[in-house]
C-alpha positions in Angstrom: -0.3 0.2 -0.2 1.5 3.5 -0.9 1.4 6.5 1.5 -0.7 8.8 0.4 1.6 11.9 -1.1 1.1 15.3 0.6 3.9 15.8 2.3 7.2 17.0 0.0 9.9 14.7 2.1 14.0 15.5 2.8 15.6 12.0 2.2 16.2 11.4 5.6 14.8 8.7 8.3 15.3 10.1 12.0 15.2 7.1 14.1 16.3 8.4 17.1 16.4 11.7 19.4 17.5 13.1 22.1 17.3 17.3 24.1 17.8 19.3 20.7 19.7 16.9 18.5 18.1 13.9 16.5 20.0 10.7 14.4 19.4 9.4 11.1 19.6 5.9 10.4 22.6 6.1 8.8 23.8 6.9 12.2 24.1 11.1 11.5 23.1 13.4 14.1 21.6 16.7 12.6 20.9 19.6 15.3 17.1 20.4 16.0 16.4 23.9 15.6 12.7 23.4 14.7 11.3 20.9 16.7 9.1 19.1 14.8 6.8 22.0 13.8 7.1 23.8 17.4 6.4 20.7 19.2 9.6 19.4 21.3 8.9 22.1 23.9 10.9 20.4 26.3 13.7 18.3 24.7 13.4 15.1 22.6 12.6 12.0 24.8 13.3 14.1 28.4 13.5 11.6 30.6 11.2 12.7 32.9 8.5 12.7 30.2 9.7 9.3 29.4 9.2 8.1 32.7 6.0 9.6 33.2 4.4 7.9 30.1 5.8 4.8 31.0 4.5 4.9 34.3 0.8 5.7 33.2 1.4 2.8 30.6 1.7 0.5 33.3 -1.8 1.2 34.7 -3.9 2.4 31.8 -3.3 3.4 28.4 -7.1 4.7 27.9 -10.9 4.7 29.2 -13.4 6.9 27.4 -14.6 10.3 28.8 -17.7 8.8 30.5 -16.1 8.1 34.1 -13.3 10.4 36.5 -9.7 10.3 35.5 -8.0 12.1 37.8 -4.8 12.8 35.8 -6.8 14.8 34.0 -7.8 17.1 36.7 -3.8 17.0 38.4 -2.9 17.9 34.7 -5.7 21.2 35.0 -4.6 21.6 38.5 -0.3 22.0 37.5 -1.6 23.7 34.2 -3.8 26.6 36.0 -0.7 27.1 38.4 1.9 27.5 35.6 -0.1 29.4 33.2 -1.6 31.8 35.6 -5.1 31.2 34.3 -6.4 30.1 37.6 -9.9 30.2 37.2 -10.2 29.2 33.7 -11.7 26.0 32.7 -10.0 22.8 30.1 -11.8 20.8 27.7 -9.4 18.7 26.2 -9.1 16.9 22.7 -6.4 15.9 20.3 -4.7 18.6 18.0 -4.2 21.7 17.3 -6.8 22.1 14.8 -9.4 20.5 16.7 -8.9 23.2 19.7 -9.6 25.6 16.8 -12.6 24.3 15.7 -14.3 23.7 19.6 -12.9 27.1 20.4 -14.8 28.6 17.3 -17.8 26.4 17.8 -17.7 27.6 21.3 -18.4 30.6 20.5 -20.9 30.3 18.0 -23.2 28.4 21.2 -22.4 30.6 23.5 -23.2 34.0 21.5 -25.7 32.9 19.2 -23.8 34.6 16.1 -22.1 33.8 12.8 -19.2 35.6 11.8 -15.8 35.0 12.6 -13.2 37.8 12.4 -9.7 36.3 10.8 -6.7 37.7 9.8 -4.0 37.5 6.4 -1.6 34.8 6.7 -3.3 33.3 9.7 -2.9 29.7 9.9 -5.5 28.0 12.5 -5.3 24.3 11.5 -7.1 22.4 8.2 -10.4 21.0 9.7 -13.4 22.3 8.7 -14.0 25.9 10.4 -10.3 25.6 11.2 -9.1 25.9 7.8 -12.0 28.3 6.5 -10.6 31.1 8.8 -7.0 30.1 8.0 -5.9 32.5 4.7 -4.9 30.0 2.6 -6.8 29.1 -0.5 -5.3 26.5 -1.7 -5.8 24.1 1.1 -10.0 25.0 1.3 -11.9 22.4 -0.2 -15.4 23.8 -1.4 -17.4 21.9 1.3 -15.1 23.8 4.0 -15.9 27.2 2.2 -18.5 29.7 4.0 -19.1 33.7 4.3 -19.5 33.6 7.6 -15.3 34.6 7.7 -14.0 38.0 7.9 -10.4 38.3 7.1 -8.9 41.1 8.1 -5.3 43.3 7.2 -3.1 41.7 10.3 -2.1 44.4 12.9 -4.5 46.9 11.3 -6.6 48.8 14.3 -8.8 50.9 12.2 -9.9 47.9 10.2 -10.9 46.1 12.8 -12.8 49.5 14.4 -14.7 49.7 11.1 -15.8 45.3 10.9 -17.2 46.0 14.6 -19.2 49.2 13.7 -20.2 47.6 10.4 -20.9 43.7 11.8 -19.9 44.7 15.3 -24.0 42.6 16.4 -23.2 39.8 14.2 -19.5 38.6 15.2 -19.0 35.7 17.2 -15.6 35.7 17.7 -12.2 37.5 16.7 -9.3 34.4 16.3 -6.0 35.3 16.3 -2.2 34.2 16.7 0.0 36.2 19.5 2.7 35.3 16.6 2.0 34.5 13.0 3.6 31.3 12.2 3.5 30.1 9.3 2.8 33.0 8.1 5.5 33.8 8.4 6.8 34.8 12.0 4.7 37.9 12.2 4.4 38.9 15.8 0.6 40.9 16.6 1.6 44.6 18.9 0.2 45.0 21.8 -2.2 47.9 20.2 -3.4 45.2 18.0 -4.7 42.5 21.0 -5.8 45.7 23.0 -7.5 46.4 20.7 -9.1 43.3 20.1 -9.8 42.8 23.9 -11.8 46.3 24.3 -14.0 45.6 20.6 -15.1 42.5 21.8 -16.0 43.3 25.3 -18.0 46.6 23.9 -20.0 43.7 21.6 -20.5 40.6 23.4 -18.1 39.2 20.5 -15.3 36.1 22.0 -11.3 37.0 21.7 -9.7 33.6 20.7 -6.2 33.7 21.1 -5.3 30.6 19.1 -1.5 29.8 21.3 -1.1 26.3 19.5 2.1 27.3 17.8 3.0 30.8 19.8 2.1 29.2 23.0 3.6 26.8 25.8 6.2 29.3 26.9 7.1 29.7 23.4 7.4 33.5 22.9 9.0 33.9 26.8 5.4 34.2 28.0 2.9 30.9 28.4 1.3 32.4 26.2 1.7 35.0 23.2 -0.8 37.2 24.0 0.2 37.2 27.8 2.8 40.4 26.9 -0.2 42.4 25.5 -1.7 42.3 29.2 -4.8 41.3 28.3 -6.1 38.1 28.5 -8.3 36.3 26.3 -11.6 34.6 25.8 -10.2 31.4 25.0 -7.1 29.9 24.5 -5.9 27.0 21.9 -3.3 25.0 22.7 -1.4 21.7 21.3 1.7 21.4 19.6 4.3 22.4 22.6 1.7 20.7 25.0 2.6 17.1 25.1 5.7 17.2 23.2 5.3 15.4 20.4 2.7 13.3 22.5 -0.6 14.3 20.6 -2.8 16.2 22.7 -4.6 19.6 22.6 -7.0 21.5 24.6 -8.1 24.8 25.3 -8.9 26.9 28.3 -12.2 28.9 28.5 -12.6 31.8 30.6 -15.5 31.5 33.2 -18.3 33.5 31.9 -18.7 30.9 29.2 -20.6 28.2 30.1 -21.1 24.5 29.9 -23.5 21.8 29.2 -23.6 18.4 29.0 -23.3 16.8 24.9 -21.8 20.7 24.4 -18.8 19.6 22.6 -17.2 16.0 23.2 -14.4 13.5 22.4 -13.0 10.3 21.9 -9.3 10.2 23.1 -8.8 13.6 24.0 -7.4 13.4 27.8 -7.0 9.9 27.7 -4.3 8.8 30.2 -0.8 8.9 28.1 -1.6 12.0 26.5 -2.1 13.4 30.1 0.6 11.9 31.6 2.7 12.9 28.5 1.3 16.9 28.9 1.6 16.7 32.8 5.3 16.1 32.5 5.6 18.8 30.2 4.4 21.3 32.6 6.5 19.9 35.5 9.7 19.9 33.3 9.4 23.7 32.4 8.4 24.4 36.0 11.4 22.4 37.5 13.5 23.7 34.5 12.6 27.3 34.3 12.0 26.8 30.4 9.8 30.3 29.6 13.0 32.5 31.3 15.5 30.3 29.1 13.3 30.7 26.3 13.1 34.3 27.1 17.4 34.6 27.2 17.9 32.4 24.5 16.0 34.0 22.1 17.1 37.5 22.7 20.8 35.7 22.4 20.0 34.9 19.1 17.9 37.4 17.7 20.6 40.2 18.8 23.0 37.4 16.7 21.2 36.9 14.1 20.9 40.7 13.4 24.6 41.0 13.4 24.8 38.3 10.1 25.5 40.6 6.7 22.7 38.6 3.8 20.1 37.9 6.0 16.7 40.9 6.9 14.3 41.9 9.4 15.6 39.3 11.9 11.6 39.1 14.6 9.7 36.9 17.1 9.6 36.8 20.9 11.8 34.0 22.5 12.0 31.0 20.4 9.8 32.0 18.0 12.4 34.0 15.9 12.1 34.2 11.7 14.2 36.2 9.3 14.0 36.7 5.0 16.4 35.0 3.4 17.0 37.7 0.0 17.2 35.4 -3.6 20.8 35.7 -3.6 20.4 33.7 -0.2 17.5 31.1 -1.6 18.9 27.7 -1.0 20.5 28.5 3.0 17.7 26.0 4.6 18.7 23.6 2.5 22.2 24.1 2.5 22.0 23.7 6.3 20.3 20.6 6.5 22.3 19.0 3.9 25.7 20.1 4.1 25.8 21.1 7.5 23.2 19.0 9.7 20.7 21.6 10.7 16.9 21.9 10.7 14.8 24.0 10.4 11.8 25.5 9.3 10.3 28.4 6.1 7.0 30.3 5.4 6.7 30.7 1.9 8.6 32.3 0.4 11.7 33.3 1.6 11.6 33.0 5.2 13.3 30.6 7.8 11.7 30.0 11.0 13.8 28.5 14.2 11.2 26.9 16.9 13.4 25.0 18.6 13.4 23.3 22.5 12.6 25.5 24.7 16.2 23.8 26.2 18.6 25.1 23.4 21.4 25.5 25.2 24.2 28.3 24.4 26.0 26.3 23.2 23.4 24.8 20.4 22.4 28.1 19.7 26.3 28.8 18.9 26.3 25.8 17.3 23.3 27.1 14.2 25.3 30.5 14.6 28.4 29.6 13.0 26.6 26.8 10.2 24.6 29.9 9.6 28.0 31.6 9.4 29.2 29.5 7.4 26.2 28.4 4.4 26.2 32.0 3.8 29.3 32.0 3.1 29.5 28.8 1.0 25.9 30.0 -0.8 27.5 33.4 -1.7 30.9 31.8 -2.7 29.0 29.2 -4.7 26.8 32.1 -6.5 30.3 34.3 -7.5 
């Protein structure tokens, strides 16, 4: 049987991983500056994470949400403590798309409205509602098309105010990433996020903070939106939440009330997923990884800004992007094939860095050296 060919693949088979390194089936070591799409938050196969999952597996791996699952409450308690969202409610699911799907549905249930405001270059997932609010027509199937989504320019306060003035009584929710990932590492301004909060309050709409990629400490705050000094009504989470074990969730403000049957999932909040997610929070807390991400990110960005040949270094914490000029268009490939460094990209010309929050100073320097060498190699080849 063939695998359905939807992924452009590097000809590399990764078979082992530890910390910020991975190894292929030939034993070649790679520095992972991408973390499998920002998934690896505490480092590959962290021993505490492995032990938590193994201990849970020996007890029970799964039972349905028709019974009390104590590890769910343990996860909720630890999440409240580490995130600072003590009064919020937690609904668990399996992925970022599913988290945003449930967030959007919940906002519509709560308000009784249909319109959603989303923004240019946004990415919120590939399921029905999540892809409808994603600004990429090439992945929106005809069945996903809807007139209920209003796309506005990202970070444009005036456009947002004009939209609410016209459509405010119809808007169920505004959804935005605190830092756009797939869109190219575009940071939402404090004023933009504060305006969303004010307009949602004024018009009774729900503010959904998509924190799937920019959450879980990656930005130097638990949620990237926290830097603006506001509280969203719903936070969506996934990627770094399980450090590679599939889990997602939404944090829901106390004024949004649940009712039986409103949301549901078979696998969401299963014992193994909760054990993995609990381990992630324990390591983030014990190893002070949010502060580490902030410090390491500042160091990387300062160093990157001093490198000639790349442009517009931006981001927060360990969510960093920079533009690659046409003469260096092969930079990502050069880093991988000649220097064994994984990085990410955003079309057409952005390299994205999303490493483990436990990235060491030595590993950051290892990347910077490889980047400088790659730039020089490409310029020499061009000449």
